[in-house]
N, C-alpha and C positions, 0 to 999 in steps of 0.2 A: 272777815271775815270776821267776819266787822256787824228790857221788857218790863211794865209798869200795873199798878192795882187800882189804876182808875182809867174810866173811859174805854177806849177801844181796846186794850190789853186786857182788862179785866174780863172781857169774854174772849180774847185772842187765846189765854192761858188754858180755857176749856175746852182744851184738846180731846177730842173722842178718839180714842183709837179703835180702827175698825179691824178685827182682825179678818183678812183674807182681800187682797187686791181686786177682785171682781167684784165685792159691794162698791168700792171707792171707784172704781173705773166705770160703773155704772153710774154711780152718783153724778160725775160731772164729765164723764167722758164723751158724752154723745155730741153729735155736729152742734155746732151751735146755730142758732134760727139765722138763714141766708147766709150760712157761712161758707167756707171754702169748698169748692167740690173734690173731691177724694182723687188723689193720683196725679195731681198737678205739682208743680214745683214750686211751693211758696216763697212769697218776699218776706221775711220776718224781719220785725222794728226790735232793737233791742234800746232800752230806755234807762240810763245809770243815772245816780243823783249827783256824781263828781265826778273827776276824772284826777282826783290824788289818793284816793284812798286804794285799800289792796282790791276794790270792787272793779275797779278799772285797770290796774295794773298786773292783776292775777285772772280775775274771773273773765274779764272782757274777752282776752285771747281764747280762753278754754272754752268759752261759750261758741266761739265764732266759729273755733277748728272742729268741735264735736258737730254743730249742725252741718257742716261742708261735710264732714266724715259721713253722717247719715242721709245727708240729702246734698250730692256732688253738685246738683243745678239751683239748688236754691241760693237766693240773694241774701244779705245780711247787711242792715244800715244800723249802725251802733250811734247814740247821740249822748253827751252830757249835759245835765241841767245847771252845774254849778252851784249848788246847793239852792237853787231859785225855784220856786215852787211855778209862778208865773211861765218862766222859761220851760219848767217840764208841761206845763198844761199845754204850752204853744206848740212845742216838739210832738206832743199826742197827736193833737188836730192835725197837724202838718202829716203824721203817718196815716191817719185816717183816711186824710183827703187824699193820699197818693194809693190808698186800696191796699194796703198790707195785708195778708192773710192772718198774722198771728202777732202779737205784742210779748214780748220779756217785758214787765216792769217792775223797778226797784224803785219806790216813789219817794220822793224826798218828803211829802207829807201825807199821811196813808188817809187822812180823813178830806184836804184839799183836791186830791186826785180822783175823789169819788165820781164828781160828774163827767171826766175825762174815761173812767172807764164805763160808764152808763153808756156816753157816747160810742166808745167802742162795741159794746154790745148792741146796740139799734143799727150799726153799720155791719152785723154779723160778724165781728173780729174778735175773736179769745183773746184774753189777756193771761197771760201767766206770772203770778205775782211773785218775783223772785228776793229772796232774803228777807224781805218783810212783809206784811200781809195789809196790802191795800184795800180801804172799804169798795162796795161796788161789787157788780157780779162776775168776779173773776171767775173765770175755768179751771184753775190748778194753783196749787202754792208749793214752792220749794224752801226749804231753810233748815237750819240747825234747832233743835229742842232749845229754845230760850230757856225754859224752867231748868234744863240740865246746865247751860252755862254758868246762869246764876249760883246754884248749889255748888257749882266747882270752885266759883271764887269767894263764895263765903266759907266752904270748910278750909279750901287754903288759907285764907286768912284767919281762921280761929287756930289752924294749927300752927300756923307762925307765932300767935300770942301765946299760945301753950296754957299752963296753967292759970297764966295772969289774965285770960280771957274774960272772966267774970267780972274783976273788977278794972277792966280796960274799957277805955272811950274811943270810939271810932269814929270817921266822919265817910258817909254814904255820898259818892259822886255817881248820881245816876247820868244818866242819857238824857236826850231830847225828849221832851213830854211828846212832840206830835210824833215819834215813832213808837208805834204800838211794840216791838221789839224791847224797848227800854224798860216797859212795864213787866215784861214777860222776865228778863233778865232780873229785874227788882223782886220780884216775887220770888223767884228761886232763891236769889241770895238770903231774902228774909228769913224764908223756910231754915234755911242753915243758922243763921245769926240771932235771930228774935229769940229773947230771952237767956243767951249766953254771952252777950256782951251789950254794953251801953251806946248807942248811937248818938253823939251828941249833937252834931248836925247833917243834914240830908239836903240835898240840891239835886234838881231838874236842870241839865246842862243844855241851854241852847244851843242847837245846831251841833250838838257834839262838836264843838270846838275846843280845842286846846285850850284858848285865852281865854274862853269863859269859865272852863274848871281851874284855870289858875286865878282868875276874880273871886271864884268861889271857896277857894281855898285859901287863899288871904285871908278872906272875910270871916273864914271858920278860925282860923289861927287867932286873927284878932279877938274873936268871941270867946273862944274856949283858953286861948293861951297854947304858945308852940310847944311847952312841956307836957300838956295835958290831952295829946292826941297819939294815943298807943297804935292806930293802923290807920290805913285808910280803903275803904271798899270803891274802886275806880272800874266803872263799866267798860272802859276799853282803854286799849292803849295810847292813842291819843290823849284821852283826858291824863292818864298818868304822867304824861311828859307835862302837861300844863301844872298838874298836882305837885311833882318833884322842883319843878322850877320855881314855886310858892315857896316851899319847905327850904330850899337850899336861900333864897331869897333872905327866909327869918332865919338863917344858920341853924336850923334843926339839924345835928348831927348825934348819932346815926340817925338816916332816915328810918322813920316806922315801916312795917310791911305793906306793902301797895300792891294792889290786883291790877289785871288787865284783861284785854279782850282782843284778839286778831291777829295775833305772833308778827306784828311788824319788826322789821329788823331791828330798828332801834331796841326794841323793846326786848327782845331776845339778847341783844348786847348789854342792854340792863340787868337784865337776869345775870347776866356773866360777872357782871361789875358788882351785884349784890343791891342796885338800886331798886329793883322791881322783885317780888318774889314769886309772882307766876304770870303767865300769860293763857288766855285758851287760844288753841288752835282750830279752826275749823278747818278739814281739808276741803280746799276748794274745789277739788277736781271733779269729784263726787257730786256738787250741788251745782255744777254749770255743766255736767254733762246730763244731769237729770234734767234741768230747763230747758237745753237743747232739744233731750228726747221728747219732752211733754210738747214744746213748741214744732217740733217736725210733724207729730204725730195729727196735734189739734189743726194747724196750716194745710194737713192732707185731709181731714175730714174725718180722723180715726177716733177711735175710744181709747181711754187712757189704762184700759185695763192691762195689767202686767208692769205698768209703772208706778200708782200710786199706790200706796202703803197704809194710808190715815186718812180722817178727814179731818176738817179742822171748821170752827166758825168764828166768823168775824162779826162786828156790831150788827152788819147789814145781812148777811147771808150765812145761811148753815150748811154744813155736810159738804164745803170746799174738799175736792180729792187733793191730796196732799203727800208729800214726802218730806219726814222730819229727821234729819241725818243727827249723830252723835259726836257733838264737840269732844276734845281730847285738851285735858291739862297740861300744861309745860312748864316744867321750873328747870333750875340749871342743871339738874344731874339726868334729866332725858331729852334735852336738846338735840343728842347727836340720834335717839332712836324714834324721832318726831320729824320735826322739821326739816333735817338733815337728809334723812333717810329717804322721806318723800320728795326730795329734790326742789324744796321750796328755798332754800339757802344753801351755800357751800359753807364749808369751814372756814374758806377763805374770806367770803363775804363778812361773815361774824368776828372772825379773829384779824382784823385789821391790827396795825400796829398800835395803836392807842390801845386795843384790848387783849395784847398778847400775853401780859402777865397774868391777867384775871383769866383767860383762856387757858393757860397751862396748869392755874391753881385748879379750874374747873375740870381737867382732864380732857379739854377738846385739843389742845396741842401736847406735844411731847418736849 
């Protein structure tokens, strides 16, 4: 659960809020050319970028469950691209050849999948962009407001730095340059941070991989000095893990405040332990449920009126019907009222013997 100032994202963050779902529904809810006939039982393809992140472990079963609840006779095929663009392109081609009625796509690379989205449109197959906005003629988009994600992260970092923020120096560990969400997150973070803290080094982290964040952080430590890094903006929890490993290898203690995103279990445990100051929780059920509702409606040839609430612009298309959900900032003080309350994790899952003492201190255990 798992945004940039250049390229695709510079356009993406120009989100135009359209008051009234009717307008949005009319903008993109009409049946696609040569699209599926109304009233059938659609075959729906779901294409995810990997099978290791929260998208696979949390979102996938929620999407499939909601589709079957809305359309018991629908069939769903879900595939993972293992972070490989060519693999996802082949998977898209295979889905088109099988004549699925609609696709839910979380693109590995928003630009490289454009031709596949165009192929789907030519075949009359609507594409729902999931979590990140792919280029090309998509029919709908659902995600969390990336600018808000970045703003929550930036504000939390400033709060942790306190009065020392103006004289502090931070490192920005942004996500992958190929992901338009990365630019969106970054823009939101900079809106909070710019002029209030010095950014000593900033990196775009290839493929969102923790090992790349680890290398980047080691380079930042070497360039700036271990004692001259007062905080780290980490775009997500996976990057935070790599960042923390690099800081620990350099024997930095105590750790500077570090942000995150996706509310991974390991990150929640780092909040409890004090190694990470916050993560951004994106309640997956509303996102997954919205994508499923969009897919079923489009697969039946129905309009999206009543589902979409906004429109967004991509580098290739304007006025894409969209739903932008609100993320939640999680810190050690509200774990119980967020990820535990929503059933994402239990106290037992978080407070394993290794974290028992820290959990008691945090008020999660008595």
